C-alpha positions in Angstrom: 105.5 131.3 100.6 108.8 129.2 101.5 110.2 132.1 103.7 106.8 131.9 105.9 106.5 128.0 105.4 110.2 128.1 106.9 109.3 130.5 109.7 105.7 129.9 110.9 105.4 126.7 112.5 102.0 126.6 112.7 101.8 127.2 108.7 104.0 124.5 108.8 102.3 121.6 110.5 99.1 122.6 108.5 100.7 122.3 105.0 102.3 118.8 106.6 98.8 117.6 107.6 97.4 118.8 104.6 99.8 116.9 102.3 99.3 114.4 104.1 95.5 114.1 104.3 95.7 114.6 100.7 97.8 111.4 100.1 95.5 110.0 102.2 92.6 110.7 100.3 94.8 109.1 97.6 95.6 106.4 98.4 91.8 105.3 99.7 90.8 106.5 96.4 93.5 104.4 94.5 92.3 100.7 96.8 88.8 101.7 96.1 89.2 101.9 92.3 92.3 99.6 92.0 90.8 97.7 89.2 90.0 101.7 87.1 93.4 102.6 87.6 94.6 99.2 86.3 92.9 99.7 83.1 93.6 103.2 82.4 97.2 102.2 83.0 97.0 99.3 80.7 94.9 101.1 78.4 97.8 103.7 78.1 100.4 101.0 78.1 99.4 99.3 75.1 98.4 102.9 73.3 102.2 103.7 74.2 103.7 100.6 72.9 105.0 101.3 70.1 107.0 104.0 71.7 108.0 101.6 74.3 109.4 99.2 71.6 110.8 102.0 69.5 113.2 103.2 72.6 113.9 99.4 73.7 114.9 99.0 69.7 117.2 102.3 69.7 118.7 101.2 73.2 119.8 97.8 71.9 120.9 99.2 68.2 123.0 102.5 70.1 125.9 100.5 70.6 126.1 99.2 67.6 125.3 102.4 66.0 128.5 103.9 68.2 130.8 101.8 67.3 130.2 101.9 63.4 130.3 106.2 64.3 133.7 106.1 65.9 135.5 103.6 63.7 134.4 102.7 60.7 133.1 106.3 59.1 135.6 108.6 61.0 137.1 108.7 57.5 134.1 110.7 56.5 135.4 113.6 58.4 139.1 113.5 57.8 139.2 116.6 55.7 135.4 117.9 56.2 133.5 117.9 59.0 130.5 116.2 57.9 128.1 114.8 60.4 125.1 113.9 59.1 126.8 112.4 56.6 128.4 110.2 58.9 125.5 109.3 61.0 123.4 108.3 58.1 126.0 106.1 57.1 126.1 104.7 60.6 122.6 104.7 61.0 122.2 102.4 57.9 125.1 100.1 58.6 123.9 99.4 62.0 120.4 98.4 60.7 121.6 96.8 57.5 123.7 94.7 60.2 120.4 93.8 62.2 118.5 92.8 59.1 121.4 89.9 57.4 121.5 88.8 61.2 118.0 88.6 61.1 117.3 87.5 57.5 120.2 84.8 58.2 118.7 83.6 61.1 115.4 83.2 59.3 117.5 81.3 56.4 119.7 78.8 58.3 117.6 78.0 61.6 113.9 78.6 61.1 113.7 75.6 58.3 115.2 73.6 60.6 113.0 74.6 63.8 109.5 74.2 61.7 110.8 70.8 61.1 111.7 70.2 64.8 108.6 71.3 65.9 106.2 69.2 62.6 108.1 66.2 63.7 107.2 66.9 67.5 103.5 67.5 66.1 103.3 64.4 63.9 105.2 61.7 66.9 103.3 63.5 69.7 100.6 60.6 70.1 103.4 58.1 69.7 105.6 59.9 72.2 102.7 60.5 74.6 102.0 56.5 74.5 105.6 56.0 74.9 105.5 57.7 78.2 102.3 56.1 79.5 103.7 52.6 78.7 107.0 53.9 80.4 105.0 54.8 83.8 103.2 51.5 83.1 105.9 49.4 83.3 107.5 51.7 86.2 104.4 51.1 88.4 104.3 47.5 88.0 107.2 47.0 89.8 106.2 49.0 93.1 104.8 46.7 95.3 102.0 46.9 96.6 100.2 48.0 93.2 97.5 45.7 91.5 96.3 47.5 88.8 99.0 50.2 87.0 96.3 51.3 84.4 94.2 52.8 87.0 97.0 54.0 89.4 97.8 55.9 86.2 94.6 57.3 85.1 94.1 58.4 88.7 97.7 60.2 88.1 96.1 61.9 85.0 92.7 62.9 86.6 95.0 64.6 89.3 96.9 66.7 86.6 94.6 67.5 84.3 91.5 68.3 86.6 91.6 71.8 85.5 90.8 71.6 81.7 88.7 68.3 82.4 90.6 66.3 79.5 92.2 63.0 80.5 92.9 61.6 76.5 95.4 62.3 74.1 93.2 64.5 72.3 91.9 66.7 75.2 95.8 66.8 75.6 96.9 68.4 72.1 93.7 69.9 71.9 95.1 72.3 74.6 98.8 72.4 73.1 97.1 73.6 69.8 94.9 76.3 71.6 98.0 77.5 73.6 100.2 78.1 70.1 96.9 79.9 68.8 97.3 82.1 71.8 100.5 82.4 71.5 100.1 83.6 67.9 97.6 85.7 67.8 99.6 88.0 70.7 102.6 87.8 68.9 100.1 89.5 65.5 98.8 91.9 68.0 101.7 93.1 68.9 103.4 92.9 65.3 102.2 96.3 63.9 103.8 98.1 67.6 106.5 96.2 66.9 106.7 97.7 62.8 106.3 101.3 64.4 108.7 100.7 66.6 111.8 99.6 64.5 110.5 103.4 62.8 110.7 105.2 65.8 113.9 103.3 66.7 115.4 105.6 63.9 114.1 108.7 64.7 115.3 108.3 68.2 119.1 108.0 67.3 118.8 110.1 64.7 117.4 113.0 67.2 119.2 111.2 69.8 121.6 114.2 70.8 119.0 117.1 70.6 116.6 114.8 73.0 120.0 114.5 75.5 120.3 118.4 74.7 117.2 119.3 76.1 116.8 117.1 78.8 120.6 118.6 80.1 118.7 122.3 79.4 115.9 121.2 81.9 117.9 119.6 84.3 120.1 122.7 84.8 116.3 124.6 85.0 115.1 122.3 88.0 118.7 121.8 89.9 122.0 124.1 91.4 124.8 122.4 90.2 125.6 120.1 92.5 122.2 118.4 92.2 122.7 118.3 88.3 125.6 116.5 87.8 124.2 113.9 90.7 121.3 113.2 88.4 124.3 112.8 85.7 126.1 111.1 86.9 123.5 108.5 88.1 122.1 108.6 84.5 125.4 107.6 83.0 126.1 104.6 85.4 122.4 103.6 85.1 122.8 104.0 81.1 126.3 101.6 80.8 125.3 99.0 83.5 121.7 98.3 81.5 123.5 98.5 77.8 126.5 96.6 79.2 125.0 93.8 80.5 121.9 93.6 78.3 123.6 93.9 74.9 125.9 91.5 76.3 123.6 89.3 77.5 121.7 88.9 74.3 125.1 88.1 72.2 126.5 85.8 75.2 122.7 84.0 74.7 122.7 83.7 70.8 126.6 82.4 71.0 125.4 79.8 73.5 122.5 78.9 71.9 124.6 78.5 68.5 127.1 76.6 70.4 124.7 74.0 71.5 122.8 73.7 68.2 126.0 72.5 66.6 127.3 70.3 69.0 123.7 68.3 69.3 123.7 68.1 65.4 127.2 66.7 65.1 126.7 64.5 68.0 123.4 63.6 66.3 120.6 64.5 69.0 117.2 64.7 68.2 115.3 68.4 68.1 118.9 70.0 67.7 117.6 73.4 66.1 114.7 73.6 68.7 116.7 72.5 71.6 119.3 75.1 70.6 116.8 78.1 70.4 115.3 76.9 74.0 118.6 77.0 75.4 119.7 80.0 73.9 116.4 82.4 74.8 116.4 80.7 78.4 120.3 81.6 78.7 119.8 85.7 79.2 118.2 84.3 82.3 121.1 84.5 84.9 121.6 81.9 86.6 117.8 80.1 86.4 118.0 80.3 82.5 120.5 77.1 82.3 118.3 75.1 84.1 115.1 76.3 82.6 115.9 75.6 79.1 117.8 72.5 79.9 114.9 70.6 81.4 112.6 70.8 78.8 115.0 70.2 76.4 116.1 66.8 78.3 112.3 66.1 78.6 112.1 66.6 74.4 115.5 64.0 73.9 114.0 61.3 76.4 110.6 61.1 74.7 112.1 61.2 71.5 115.0 58.7 72.4 113.9 56.7 75.3 117.3 56.4 76.4 118.4 57.9 79.4 122.6 57.8 78.6 121.4 60.1 75.9 119.9 62.6 78.2 123.1 62.5 80.2 125.6 63.0 77.8 123.0 66.2 76.8 123.7 67.4 80.7 127.2 66.9 80.4 126.9 68.9 76.9 125.2 71.7 78.6 127.1 71.9 81.9 131.0 72.0 80.1 129.3 74.7 77.5 128.2 76.3 80.6 131.4 76.4 82.2 133.4 77.8 79.0 130.5 80.2 78.8 130.4 81.3 82.5 134.4 81.5 83.5 135.7 82.6 80.0 133.0 83.6 77.4 130.2 85.5 79.2 133.0 87.9 81.1 134.8 89.2 78.3 130.9 89.7 76.8 129.8 91.3 79.4 132.7 93.2 80.6 132.5 94.8 84.0 130.8 93.2 86.3 127.5 94.8 88.0 129.0 94.3 91.5 126.7 91.9 92.6 127.6 88.5 94.8 125.7 85.5 93.2 123.2 86.0 95.9 122.7 89.3 94.9 121.8 87.6 91.5 119.6 84.8 93.0 117.9 87.6 94.4 117.6 90.0 92.4 116.4 88.0 89.3 113.7 86.0 91.7 112.4 89.4 93.2 112.0 91.3 90.2 110.5 87.9 88.2 107.6 88.2 90.6 107.6 92.1 90.1 107.7 92.2 86.3 107.7 88.5 84.6 110.1 87.7 82.5 111.2 91.1 81.8 112.0 91.2 85.5 114.1 88.2 84.9 116.7 89.8 82.0 116.7 93.2 83.6 116.5 91.9 87.4 120.1 92.1 87.7 121.1 95.5 85.9 118.5 97.6 87.9 119.7 95.7 91.5 122.7 96.9 90.4 122.1 100.4 89.8 120.1 100.6 93.4 122.9 99.1 95.1 125.0 101.7 93.6 122.6 104.4 95.0 122.8 103.0 98.3 126.7 103.1 98.2 127.2 106.7 97.5 125.0 106.9 100.4 126.9 105.2 102.3 129.7 106.3 101.4 129.0 110.1 101.9 127.7 109.4 105.2 130.7 107.5 106.0 132.5 110.7 105.0 131.1 112.5 107.5 132.0 110.7 110.4 135.4 110.7 109.0 135.4 107.2 108.4 136.7 105.3 105.7 134.5 103.9 103.0 137.0 100.9 101.7 135.2 98.1 102.7 138.5 96.0 103.1 139.0 98.1 106.3 135.8 96.7 108.0 137.3 92.9 107.8 138.6 94.1 111.4 137.7 93.8 114.8 137.1 97.0 115.9 137.1 99.5 113.2 136.7 102.8 115.3 140.5 101.9 116.7 141.9 101.3 113.8 145.1 103.6 112.5 143.1 105.2 109.7 140.2 106.4 111.4 142.6 107.7 114.6 144.3 109.9 112.0 141.5 110.9 110.1 142.6 109.1 106.8 140.0 108.3 104.3 142.3 105.7 101.9 139.8 104.8 99.3 137.0 106.2 98.4 135.2 103.8 95.9 131.4 105.4 94.8 130.1 102.4 94.2 131.5 101.5 91.5 131.0 105.1 89.4 132.4 104.9 86.5 
């Protein structure tokens, strides 16, 4: 059939027309039945959520498991090979370590967070009244404002037109409804998360078997050259995501702890809650510190009413972020993803629109992998044209008349960060 496809141009044209027509029909059907297809995909994703959680947990725990397997329990096989025993001890210690970290967080941090939230809920009406009084005082100083209460009511009506609630009770009801919705959402995923933890153990236990079978399948599908390309791409993707995401999580935990401790020592209110907020948002590159600092500064302002406290808080966050960004994060993340600051901003912004919060987290490594693919393609085309692949060469005004091109040299063959 493939021989006929190559030799008979009419058969080739007919096959291409058939494929294009089938794709167009499929596209039209997908557009017409978009909502039904979305519901089916959503149902499949919900049904497979436990496997997704399991894969994510296994992916995050795997670096810790490999450290224990390589360094801690190597003595088990010093005299005799016991791979199953070594793997079992490494897995057990990895999960015990994670369990201890979670238990310490629950024991040391969660009670303080609960106290902070309870205090915030108890004093919320007073905070709202304090904000109203400050706004009224500010409006009274604006020329042309005869009745600050009327202007404040108009502002309140504008921002609460969607909910229809303009009083404090309505605001509290809205906040309570949001909290209840979040709790119910987390509870609905609790079973999938528990099953995912169990599945992650199986993923790590049978990791070598899964890799062997995947390689066997790829060898059956691709030729040797293409197989090697697929494996190089898979290794680069795995290393990039593991290095970045695990590093980002560790860095965020460290930043959250440091911020919480510094604020507690300086006597700031809601120190534990703000530390958790800043730590969670720090995982988002570039935008994270701003996303976490703004609501934290508002909390400090409404709790103390002292603008100098807010300024001091901003200075503390600025100092910690500078130390983290220039000293701590590079060592935790390891090698750079190769993206410029503009690339990081673009990747985070684009992926946040496509995938939400998850896109903010995986946007940078995902775009790094895409750039790696394009870099490989560009380098290949340059080599085919007998052009150097080193980007420093292209700083000259006329890249085609340089000595290296004229002599046919290829000084550097940087495969876009391939490792």
